[in-house]
C-alpha positions in Angstrom: 51.6 -13.9 -6.6 52.2 -14.3 -10.4 55.3 -12.7 -12.0 54.6 -9.3 -13.5 57.0 -7.6 -15.9 54.5 -5.0 -17.2 52.1 -3.0 -15.1 50.2 0.3 -15.3 49.7 2.6 -12.3 48.6 6.2 -11.9 51.0 8.7 -10.3 50.0 12.1 -9.2 52.1 14.9 -7.7 50.6 16.6 -4.6 48.8 19.9 -4.9 50.7 23.0 -3.9 49.5 24.8 -0.8 47.5 28.0 -1.1 49.2 31.3 -0.3 48.3 32.9 3.1 45.9 35.9 3.3 46.9 37.7 6.5 47.5 41.2 7.9 49.6 42.2 10.9 47.5 43.4 13.8 48.7 46.7 15.4 47.0 49.0 17.9 45.0 51.7 16.1 46.0 50.2 12.7 43.5 47.3 12.0 45.4 46.3 8.9 49.0 47.1 9.7 50.4 45.4 6.6 50.0 42.2 4.6 52.1 39.3 6.0 50.6 36.2 4.4 53.3 33.6 3.6 53.7 31.3 0.6 52.1 27.9 0.4 54.4 24.8 0.4 55.1 22.9 -2.8 53.3 19.6 -3.3 55.2 16.3 -3.0 56.5 14.5 -6.1 56.4 10.9 -7.0 59.8 9.1 -7.6 60.9 5.7 -8.9 64.0 4.2 -7.2 65.8 1.1 -8.5 66.6 -1.5 -5.8 68.2 -5.0 -6.1 66.0 -7.1 -3.8 63.0 -7.5 -6.2 62.9 -9.2 -9.6 59.2 -8.5 -10.4 56.7 -5.7 -10.4 54.1 -7.9 -8.6 54.4 -5.9 -5.3 52.8 -2.9 -7.1 49.7 -4.8 -8.2 47.8 -4.2 -5.0 48.0 -0.4 -5.3 46.9 1.5 -8.4 47.5 5.1 -7.4 50.5 6.8 -5.9 50.0 10.4 -4.8 52.5 12.9 -3.3 51.6 14.9 -0.2 49.7 18.2 -0.4 51.6 21.4 0.5 50.3 23.3 3.5 48.8 26.8 3.3 51.0 29.8 4.1 50.5 31.6 7.4 50.8 35.0 8.9 54.1 36.7 9.6 55.2 35.5 6.2 55.6 32.0 7.4 55.7 29.5 4.5 53.6 26.4 4.5 55.4 23.0 4.8 56.2 21.1 1.7 54.1 18.0 0.9 55.9 14.6 1.4 57.5 12.9 -1.6 56.5 9.3 -2.4 59.1 6.8 -3.5 58.2 3.7 -5.4 60.8 0.9 -5.3 61.2 -1.0 -8.6 63.6 -3.6 -9.8 66.7 -2.7 -11.7 66.0 -2.6 -15.4 62.6 -0.9 -15.1 61.5 1.3 -18.0 58.9 4.0 -17.2 56.7 5.3 -20.0 53.8 7.7 -20.1 51.0 5.4 -21.2 49.0 8.2 -22.8 51.8 10.0 -24.8 54.4 7.3 -25.2 57.0 9.6 -23.6 60.0 7.7 -22.0 60.4 9.1 -18.6 63.1 7.0 -17.1 65.2 3.9 -17.5 66.6 2.7 -14.2 69.7 0.5 -14.6 71.7 1.0 -11.4 70.9 0.4 -7.7 69.8 3.6 -6.1 69.1 5.4 -9.4 66.0 7.7 -9.0 63.7 9.4 -11.4 60.8 11.9 -10.8 57.7 10.7 -12.7 55.2 13.2 -11.4 56.2 16.7 -10.2 54.3 18.2 -7.3 52.4 21.5 -7.7 53.9 24.9 -6.8 52.7 26.6 -3.7 50.8 29.8 -4.1 52.1 33.2 -3.1 50.8 34.9 0.0 49.2 38.3 -0.1 52.5 39.9 1.2 54.0 39.1 -2.2 51.5 41.3 -4.0 52.0 44.5 -2.0 53.6 47.4 -3.9 53.5 51.2 -4.1 50.0 51.3 -5.4 48.6 48.1 -3.9 49.5 48.4 -0.2 46.9 46.1 1.3 46.2 43.3 -1.1 43.2 41.3 0.0 43.9 38.2 -2.1 46.4 35.4 -2.3 47.4 32.9 -4.9 46.1 29.3 -5.1 48.6 26.4 -5.3 48.8 24.6 -8.6 47.9 20.9 -9.0 50.6 18.3 -9.4 51.3 16.3 -12.5 48.9 13.4 -13.1 50.1 10.5 -15.3 49.1 7.0 -16.3 52.4 5.2 -16.1 53.4 2.0 -17.8 56.3 0.2 -16.1 58.2 -2.4 -18.1 60.8 -4.7 -16.5 63.6 -5.7 -18.7 65.8 -8.2 -16.9 69.5 -7.3 -16.7 71.7 -10.4 -17.3 75.0 -11.1 -18.9 73.9 -14.1 -21.0 70.4 -14.7 -22.4 69.3 -18.2 -23.3 67.3 -18.0 -26.6 65.3 -20.9 -27.9 62.0 -22.5 -28.7 59.8 -24.1 -26.1 61.1 -27.4 -24.9 64.6 -26.7 -26.3 65.9 -27.4 -22.8 66.8 -23.9 -21.6 65.6 -24.4 -18.1 67.5 -27.7 -17.7 70.6 -26.0 -19.1 70.2 -23.1 -16.6 69.9 -25.6 -13.7 72.9 -27.6 -14.9 75.1 -24.5 -15.3 74.1 -22.4 -12.3 72.5 -22.3 -8.8 69.1 -21.6 -10.2 66.3 -24.1 -9.8 63.7 -23.3 -12.5 60.7 -25.5 -13.2 61.5 -28.2 -15.7 58.8 -30.2 -17.5 58.2 -31.8 -20.9 55.4 -29.5 -22.1 55.7 -26.2 -24.0 55.9 -22.9 -22.1 57.0 -24.5 -18.9 58.9 -21.3 -18.3 56.4 -18.5 -17.9 58.7 -16.0 -16.1 62.3 -15.1 -16.5 64.7 -17.1 -14.3 68.2 -15.9 -13.3 71.2 -18.0 -12.4 74.8 -17.3 -11.5 77.7 -19.2 -13.1 81.0 -19.3 -11.1 84.5 -20.2 -12.2 87.7 -19.5 -10.4 86.2 -16.4 -8.6 84.7 -15.2 -11.8 81.0 -15.1 -12.4 78.3 -14.0 -14.8 74.5 -14.1 -14.7 72.3 -16.2 -17.1 68.7 -15.4 -17.9 66.3 -18.2 -19.0 63.2 -16.4 -20.4 59.9 -17.6 -21.9 60.3 -19.6 -25.1 59.8 -18.0 -28.5 57.4 -19.0 -31.3 57.0 -17.9 -34.9 55.8 -14.3 -35.1 56.8 -13.6 -31.5 57.8 -10.0 -32.5 54.1 -9.5 -33.3 53.1 -10.5 -29.8 52.2 -14.2 -30.4 52.8 -16.7 -27.7 55.0 -15.2 -25.0 57.1 -13.5 -27.6 57.1 -9.9 -26.5 57.8 -11.0 -22.9 60.8 -13.0 -24.2 62.2 -10.3 -26.4 61.9 -7.5 -23.9 64.2 -9.4 -21.5 66.7 -10.5 -24.1 67.3 -6.9 -25.1 69.4 -6.2 -21.9 71.8 -9.1 -22.3 75.5 -8.9 -23.5 75.8 -12.4 -25.0 73.2 -14.6 -26.7 73.2 -18.4 -26.4 70.8 -20.0 -29.0 69.7 -23.2 -27.4 68.5 -25.8 -30.0 67.1 -29.3 -29.8 69.4 -31.5 -31.9 66.4 -33.8 -32.8 64.0 -31.0 -33.8 65.4 -29.5 -37.0 67.9 -27.2 -35.4 68.9 -25.5 -38.7 65.3 -24.2 -39.3 64.9 -23.2 -35.7 68.1 -21.1 -35.6 67.1 -19.3 -38.8 63.6 -18.6 -37.4 65.0 -17.4 -34.1 67.4 -14.9 -35.8 64.5 -13.7 -38.0 62.4 -12.9 -34.9 65.3 -11.0 -33.3 65.8 -9.1 -36.5 62.1 -8.2 -36.7 62.0 -7.0 -33.1 65.3 -5.1 -32.9 68.1 -5.5 -35.5 70.7 -4.5 -32.9 70.1 -7.8 -31.2 71.9 -9.7 -34.0 75.0 -7.4 -33.4 75.5 -9.0 -30.0 78.1 -11.7 -29.5 76.5 -15.1 -29.7 77.0 -18.9 -29.8 74.9 -22.0 -30.5 74.2 -24.6 -27.9 73.1 -27.9 -29.5 71.3 -29.5 -26.6 69.9 -33.1 -25.9 72.8 -34.9 -27.6 72.1 -37.8 -25.3 68.9 -38.6 -27.2 70.5 -39.1 -30.7 73.4 -40.9 -32.3 76.8 -39.3 -32.6 76.6 -39.0 -36.4 73.4 -37.0 -36.1 75.1 -34.6 -33.7 78.1 -34.3 -36.0 75.9 -33.5 -39.0 74.0 -30.9 -37.0 77.2 -29.2 -36.0 78.4 -29.0 -39.6 75.1 -27.5 -40.8 74.9 -24.9 -38.1 78.5 -23.8 -38.7 77.3 -22.0 -41.8 75.9 -19.3 -39.6 79.4 -18.3 -38.5 78.8 -18.9 -34.8 80.6 -21.2 -32.5 78.5 -24.5 -32.0 78.9 -26.5 -28.8 77.0 -29.9 -28.4 75.9 -30.5 -24.9 73.6 -32.6 -22.8 72.0 -30.6 -19.9 70.7 -33.8 -18.4 73.9 -35.9 -18.6 76.4 -33.1 -18.2 78.2 -33.7 -21.5 80.0 -30.6 -22.8 79.0 -28.3 -20.0 82.6 -27.5 -19.0 83.5 -26.5 -22.5 80.3 -24.4 -22.7 81.2 -22.5 -19.6 84.7 -21.8 -20.9 83.3 -20.6 -24.2 80.8 -18.3 -22.5 83.5 -16.7 -20.4 85.7 -16.3 -23.5 83.0 -14.7 -25.6 81.4 -12.6 -23.0 82.4 -9.0 -23.6 83.7 -6.8 -20.8 80.8 -5.2 -18.9 80.2 -1.7 -20.3 78.4 1.1 -18.5 74.7 0.4 -18.7 73.1 2.1 -21.7 69.7 3.6 -20.9 66.9 4.0 -23.3 66.9 7.7 -24.3 64.3 9.7 -22.5 61.9 11.8 -24.5 62.9 15.5 -24.3 60.1 17.6 -22.9 59.1 20.4 -25.2 56.8 23.1 -23.8 55.3 24.8 -26.8 54.0 28.3 -26.5 50.2 28.5 -27.1 49.1 31.8 -28.6 46.0 33.5 -27.1 42.8 33.0 -29.2 39.5 34.8 -28.9 36.3 33.0 -30.2 32.6 33.7 -29.9 30.8 31.8 -27.2 28.4 29.1 -28.6 25.4 31.1 -27.2 26.5 34.2 -29.1 26.2 36.3 -26.0 29.8 36.4 -24.9 33.4 35.5 -25.7 35.8 32.7 -24.8 39.6 33.3 -24.6 41.9 30.3 -25.0 45.6 30.0 -24.1 47.2 27.6 -21.6 49.4 30.2 -19.9 46.5 32.6 -19.5 44.2 29.9 -18.2 46.8 28.7 -15.7 47.1 32.2 -14.4 43.4 32.6 -14.0 43.1 29.3 -12.2 45.5 30.5 -9.5 43.1 33.3 -8.3 39.6 33.7 -6.9 37.7 35.2 -9.8 35.0 36.5 -7.3 37.5 38.5 -5.3 37.5 42.2 -6.4 41.2 42.8 -5.7 42.2 39.6 -7.4 40.2 40.5 -10.5 41.9 43.9 -10.5 45.3 42.2 -10.4 44.3 39.9 -13.3 43.1 42.9 -15.3 46.5 44.3 -15.3 47.9 41.1 -16.6 45.2 40.9 -19.3 46.4 44.3 -20.5 50.1 43.3 -20.6 49.2 40.1 -22.4 47.2 41.9 -25.1 43.9 40.2 -24.2 41.9 43.5 -24.3 43.2 44.3 -27.7 42.3 40.9 -29.1 38.8 41.2 -27.7 38.4 44.7 -29.1 39.5 43.5 -32.5 37.1 40.6 -32.3 34.2 43.0 -31.7 33.7 42.8 -27.9 31.6 45.5 -26.3 31.8 46.9 -22.8 29.7 44.7 -20.5 30.2 41.5 -22.6 30.9 38.3 -20.6 34.4 36.9 -21.2 35.1 33.3 -20.1 38.7 32.2 -19.4 38.9 28.7 -18.2 36.2 28.3 -15.6 36.1 32.0 -14.7 33.8 34.6 -16.2 34.8 38.3 -16.4 33.1 41.5 -17.6 34.8 43.2 -20.6 35.8 46.8 -20.4 37.8 48.7 -23.0 41.4 49.6 -22.1 40.5 53.2 -21.2 37.9 52.1 -18.7 40.4 49.6 -17.2 43.0 52.3 -16.8 40.4 54.6 -15.1 39.4 51.8 -12.7 43.0 51.1 -11.9 43.7 54.7 -11.0 40.6 54.8 -8.9 41.8 51.7 -7.1 45.2 53.2 -6.5 43.6 56.4 -5.1 41.4 54.4 -2.8 44.4 52.4 -1.4 46.4 55.7 -0.9 43.4 57.2 1.0 43.1 54.2 3.3 46.8 54.4 4.0 46.7 58.1 4.7 43.7 57.7 7.1 45.5 54.9 9.0 48.6 57.1 9.3 46.5 60.0 10.7 45.0 57.7 13.3 48.5 56.5 14.2 49.8 60.0 14.6 46.8 61.1 16.7 47.4 58.2 19.0 51.0 59.2 19.5 49.9 62.8 20.4 47.4 61.5 23.0 49.6 58.9 24.7 52.9 60.7 24.3 54.5 57.4 23.0 54.2 55.1 20.0 51.5 52.4 20.2 52.7 49.1 21.5 52.3 46.4 18.9 52.5 43.7 21.5 49.6 45.1 23.4 47.2 43.3 21.1 49.1 40.1 21.1 50.8 38.3 18.2 49.8 38.7 14.6 46.9 36.5 13.5 45.5 35.8 10.0 42.4 37.4 8.7 
């Protein structure tokens, strides 16, 4: 499978489970009390950095990762089980970006580091949570919310100590093979290296890693050639080694390479660096000497080597160890802070002119969590509409009693505040009457039997 250092996938948190709608069954009391439990939260999607992969190619065969769905709440106030989380293993150095917003979600630089990229939905509350002094037998429960849904862009930025920077056919792959245990493909045509190669250089129980990445061309910072792939991986290194062909105008090539780094990220030129003048076995000694003198004007150490013949490699390894700065703690790309802006409630005329539309994210989210066809649920929502000032806004806009009001996908009938208050008081009176009648039946049963009814006689509680 080909190397992949950029890939897009879709991640979706699992839906939260719906709240349970249940009543305890007692003898002579058909609805002895609400006991529906909460729904379980949906599973989330996580990224985890591991060290046994160097490519994102294992993710190519799967495009969608979805967390498990939370289970519905049950009677006796038993909560539903949480949905299972999903963990996606990715290589160290993976950057996760929201492909639609550009938000940086995570930068994984250490083995075992984890980041949540799609949060699971919240479980709905069971009907037991809505019982109070005036609503003693709520016949509704709350729906669970959907999980986050994102289109995720994953970028792999190889983590290495030394990055070999050079034009195609400068001999970077040959140099990597000569310095380390790596065995990259070596050939005489441009862009032989199409994927980053990593090697380890050892000396007296000391070691560092070297990255040979795709060669650069002019305007690579604009995406030409394999430039962006090259520059993405170079950004993680601690030391740059400019590899130049001594016979191919090394002065112009070094200037061009530095310009490309400057255009992509000016901080790259602040890294420690040296110049490796390669292929000295193909030219005379005076040409090598002249090249070293010209390149010295850049203020960087210049080391002439022959990767094929082995000339100067010992000196090069020593210089790399000497110039390599001590390993700092990995610096992650700053994540984008999440700002949740408050969206004010707005009332507009429906396009048909026969009703009203109310906009507001918080209000719409609230409505989506309930059954708009359930009378008790609608009564509960009406109380919230009053508290949130929806009725006042509709009245100011010119709404009349009986007008249709659409909030999200639900449609309600508008009543002025006085009518809503009257309806609420009537609802409370009806609930109180039901409770009083149930209590009278219970007391009558005690008088007849001489003992309290046995709750276990009817078996365990069961949902409605």
